[in-house]
C-alpha positions, 0 to 999 in steps of 0.5 A: 714554967714548973712543969718545963723544969720538971721535963727539962731536969727529966730530960737531962736524965735521959740523956744522961742515962743513955750516955751512960748505958752506951759508956756501960757498953763501950767499955764492955766492948774494950774490955772485950778488945784487951782479953782478945789482945791479950790472947792473940800476943799470949798465942803469938808469942807462943809460936815465937817460941817454938818457931826459936827452938825449931830455929835452934835446934836446925843451926845445931843440926847444921853445925854437928853437920858441919863439924862432921864433915869437918872431921871426917876431912881433917882425918881424910888428910891425914890418913894421905898425909900417912898413905904418903909418908909409907910410901916414901918409908917403902920407897927408901927402903927398897932403894937401900 
C-alpha cells in the first residue's frame, strides 16, 4: 500500500511537471505571437502614415493645380474684359 501511494504521488508529480512544461511552452509561444503582432502593427502604422502623407501631398498638389487654373481663368477673363472695354473706347473715339 505504501508503494502504491508513492507511485501515485510520483505519477501526480510527473503529470504536474508535464503540465508545467506545457504551460511554459505555451507562454513562450504566446510571447512570440504577441511580439509578432506588435511588430506587424508597427509596420502597418508606419505604412498608414506614409500613405496618409502621400494622400495629403496629392491633395495639396491637386489644390495648387486647381488654384493655378482658376487664377489663369480669372486673368483671362479680366484680359478679355479689358480688351472689350478698349475696343468700345476705340469705337467711341472713332465715332467722335
